[in-house]
Structure formats: C-alpha cells, structure tokens
C-alpha positions, 0 to 999 in steps of 0.5 A, spaced: 747 609 257 743 606 263 737 600 264 730 604 265 732 601 273 738 605 273 735 612 271 729 611 275 736 610 281 738 616 280 732 620 280 731 618 288 738 618 288 739 611 291 739 603 287 738 598 293 742 592 293 737 588 291 737 591 284 744 592 284 745 586 284 740 583 280 742 589 275 750 586 275 748 578 275 744 581 268 750 584 264 755 579 268 750 574 264 750 578 257 758 579 257 758 572 258 754 570 253 758 573 247 764 570 249 762 564 250 759 564 243 765 568 240 763 575 239 770 577 243 774 571 242 781 569 247 785 576 247 781 580 244 781 587 248 774 588 252 772 596 251 767 599 256 763 602 252 762 598 248 760 593 252 756 598 257 753 600 249 751 592 249 749 591 257 744 597 257 749 599 264 752 603 267 760 603 266 759 601 274 755 596 274 759 594 268 766 593 272 763 590 279 760 584 272 768 584 270 770 582 277 766 576 277 769 574 270 775 575 272 775 571 279 771 565 273 777 565 269 775 567 263 776 574 263 784 577 265 786 584 267 791 587 266 795 593 270 794 600 266 791 596 260 784 594 261 780 586 261 781 581 255 778 574 254 783 570 258 787 565 253 788 558 255 794 554 255 796 548 252 796 546 259 791 549 262 786 546 257 788 539 259 788 540 266 781 541 264 779 536 262 783 532 267 777 534 272 772 534 268 774 527 266 775 526 274 767 528 276 763 528 269 764 520 269 763 520 276 757 524 274 754 519 269 756 513 273 751 516 278 746 518 273 744 511 270 743 509 277 739 515 280 736 518 275 729 519 275 725 516 270 722 522 268 729 525 268 731 520 263 725 523 259 727 530 260 734 527 257 731 524 251 728 530 251 734 534 250 738 530 245 733 531 241 734 539 242 740 538 241 739 535 234 735 540 231 739 546 234 746 542 231 741 541 224 739 548 224 746 551 226 744 555 231 751 555 235 747 558 241 742 554 241 747 549 241 751 552 246 744 553 251 742 546 251 749 543 252 750 546 259 741 545 260 744 537 258 750 538 263 746 541 269 740 535 268 747 530 269 749 534 275 743 534 279 740 528 276 746 523 280 744 526 287 751 528 288 751 536 289 760 537 291 761 534 283 758 541 281 760 545 287 767 541 285 767 544 278 764 551 279 771 554 279 772 552 271 765 552 270 765 558 267 772 556 261 769 549 261 763 553 256 767 556 254 771 551 250 764 548 249 762 554 244 769 554 241 769 547 239 762 548 237 764 553 232 767 547 227 762 543 223 766 537 224 766 537 231 760 539 233 757 532 228 762 527 233 760 530 238 754 528 237 754 522 235 758 522 243 752 525 246 747 520 243 751 514 245 753 516 252 745 518 253 743 511 250 747 508 256 744 512 261 737 511 258 739 503 258 742 505 266 748 501 264 754 505 268 760 502 265 758 504 258 756 511 260 763 512 264 766 509 258 761 514 252 764 520 258 771 519 257 771 517 250 767 524 249 771 528 253 778 526 250 776 527 243 774 534 246 781 536 249 785 532 242 781 537 237 783 544 242 790 542 243 790 540 236 786 547 233 791 551 239 797 547 235 795 549 229 794 557 232 800 559 237 798 566 237 791 563 240 794 561 246 799 562 251 805 558 252 805 553 258 
C-alpha cells in the first residue's frame, strides 16, 4: 500500500527529497510508537509486509525508516533474517540508567534554578495530565505525557548539551519507560515519585530535585532488572 503522496508521485515519476523525508519520518514515528506501546515486544521479528500495511508506506520508504531505527538502537538486524526489536542485556539497562542518572538529575537541578514561572506552570499541568492518564489506564497517553514532561525539563534547564548527550539512548529510554508503565503497581509508584520531583522543582529546591530524580531512576532501573531476572528469555546475556 502506498500513501497518497507516493501514489501521486508515481504518476509524475518523482518524489521530492522533502516529500520523501516527511514520509520516512512519519513511518519511523509510527513504527517507533508501536514498539514503545508493546505492539512489537523485545525480540519480535518485524515483517516488512505487516509494517507496510500498518504505515501505508512503500517498502523503499519503510526500509529507510528501519535503518534510522536501527541506528537509534531500537531494532537490530541479523544477516539474512531481517529486523527484530532489540533485546537489551542487563548490562545495557544498567548503563543506560547510569547515564540518565548523571544527566537527568543535573537537568532537574538546573530546571529548579533556571525555569521560568510559565514553565513551572506547564510542569504542574503536565503532572495533572499524567495523573489523569494513570487513573484512566491509557498507557499510550501516559508515555506521551511523560515524554513531554522530560522534554520540558530538558528545555527549561537551559543546557542544550544535556539533551544532545542523551540523543543516542533516547529511543531506548522511551522503550523502557513504556515497558515499566505496563505494570499497574509500577505506574502508581512512578506517579508518586513524579509528584515528589515536581513539588521539588516548583519549590526550586535544587537538592531535593536531585534526590527525587535519583530515587525515581533507581526505582525504575531496579524494576526493569527484576523483571528481566524473572523472564530471562526477554533479555540478552551480558
């Protein structure tokens, strides 16, 4: 199946680079979201025909999008076997959370000092949105609201290099976050941790913001690792 843009381009015999880039980004985001939401769990083989039906894209556009997702570490390719959703080892999970602990806690400290009052108001609003999504059990919206929360944290801390430093792992961070939010008990605990963090940020308490961020990340890390220990078939060996 082809998009209307691709079909029209076929009639003209060309697709502009701008159109192709837009199509590729849309397909990439659709596949990425399906992985984050657990439609394609760790280790599952990705079938091109199914992904073309899901995204409405041609195989050439889809393959370009898959290459980008491979670069981000979200999927992996085996010779002659195509792509599958990446399986993270316990070591990789630990290292991802180590990096997050060093950068996200710094972002929280700087946000407490540098964010505007308007950004503080937006942060409070996002926490309220998160509470509503957790209460409704809408996991996709939980993930999307948390993504917006952290994007606000990164922009409001006034240090663009923090976000740049996380770029290489950000897809895997979102993937792990989606995996955590599938557990109702963890969702509630995570919400309580986010309330503590948000209160510290709004109070502009730098040290409490740091402590709350570290506590949140450690709890998330331990939950992921405990889950991997219970289901070793879902993770690679170190």
